[in-house]
C-alpha positions in Angstrom: -16.0 -10.6 14.6 -13.5 -11.9 12.0 -10.1 -10.3 12.3 -6.6 -10.9 10.8 -4.2 -8.6 12.5 -0.7 -8.3 11.1 2.5 -7.1 12.8 6.2 -7.1 12.4 6.7 -4.9 9.4 9.1 -2.0 9.1 12.3 -0.7 7.7 15.3 -3.0 7.3 18.6 -2.8 5.5 19.4 -5.1 2.6 20.5 -8.5 3.9 18.5 -8.0 7.0 15.6 -10.0 8.5 12.0 -9.5 9.6 9.3 -11.7 10.8 5.7 -11.0 10.0 2.9 -12.3 12.2 -0.8 -12.5 11.4 -3.2 -13.3 14.3 -6.6 -14.6 13.4 -9.9 -14.5 15.4 -13.6 -15.1 14.8 -13.3 -18.2 12.6 -11.8 -21.7 12.9 -8.3 -20.7 11.8 -6.8 -24.2 12.1 -9.0 -25.4 9.3 -8.0 -22.7 6.8 -5.1 -22.5 4.5 -3.0 -19.5 5.2 -1.3 -17.4 2.6 1.0 -14.3 2.4 0.7 -11.9 -0.6 2.5 -8.7 -1.3 2.0 -5.6 -3.4 4.8 -3.3 -4.4 3.9 0.2 -5.4 2.6 0.4 -8.9 2.4 -3.4 -9.3 -0.3 -6.0 -8.9 -0.6 -8.0 -5.7 1.3 -11.3 -6.0 1.2 -14.5 -4.1 4.3 -15.1 -1.9 3.8 -18.3 0.1 1.1 -20.5 1.6 0.8 -23.3 4.2 -1.8 -26.0 4.6 -4.4 -26.0 7.3 -3.7 -29.3 9.1 -0.5 -30.5 7.4 2.3 -27.9 7.2 2.8 -28.3 3.4 4.3 -25.1 2.1 4.9 -23.5 -1.2 6.7 -20.3 -2.3 7.1 -18.0 -5.2 10.5 -18.6 -6.8 11.9 -15.2 -5.9 11.7 -15.9 -2.2 12.6 -19.6 -2.1 15.5 -20.2 0.4 15.0 -16.8 2.0 11.4 -16.8 3.3 9.8 -19.4 5.6 6.1 -19.6 6.2 4.9 -21.3 9.4 1.8 -21.5 11.6 0.9 -22.1 15.2 -2.7 -23.2 15.3 -2.7 -23.1 19.1 -2.1 -19.3 18.8 -4.2 -18.8 15.6 -1.1 -17.3 14.0 0.7 -17.5 10.7 4.2 -16.3 10.4 6.5 -15.2 7.5 10.2 -15.3 8.4 12.0 -13.2 5.9 15.8 -13.4 5.7 18.3 -11.9 3.2 15.9 -9.2 2.4 16.5 -7.3 -0.8 15.1 -3.9 -2.0 12.8 -5.7 -4.4 11.0 -7.3 -1.4 9.7 -3.8 -0.5 6.0 -4.0 -0.6 2.8 -4.1 1.5 2.3 -7.6 2.8 -1.1 -9.2 3.3 -2.2 -12.3 5.0 -5.1 -14.3 3.8 -7.1 -17.2 5.3 -8.9 -19.4 2.8 -11.5 -22.1 3.6 -15.3 -22.1 3.3 -14.8 -18.3 3.3 -11.9 -16.1 2.5 -10.6 -13.5 4.9 -7.9 -10.8 4.3 -5.8 -8.9 6.8 -4.9 -5.3 6.5 -1.6 -4.8 4.8 1.7 -4.1 6.6 4.6 -2.2 5.1 8.0 -3.8 4.6 10.7 -1.5 3.3 14.2 -2.7 2.4 16.5 0.1 2.0 19.9 1.3 3.0 
């Protein structure tokens, strides 16, 4: 059974940090590109960052460059999103995606940045 299970979301004050994790099972995770998306209330889902399958080549949306870091540990079938200097506009439901011969999505996890 294919699963992508996310954790690490929650409420944080502006300027704070959170690390999201997404654990995969049921498919060869190490051969899939991993991506984080987010969807703020009333807005379309947007791509945030991705990381290559076997080479850790990363890319980011401009609004998170220098603040967010995507990484993966293929031995743990896990992709991470370290989020620093969080701002209220980062508030959204965050989703992980694995793309390869097939595409799999995890369930969203809420991140709220508020004082």
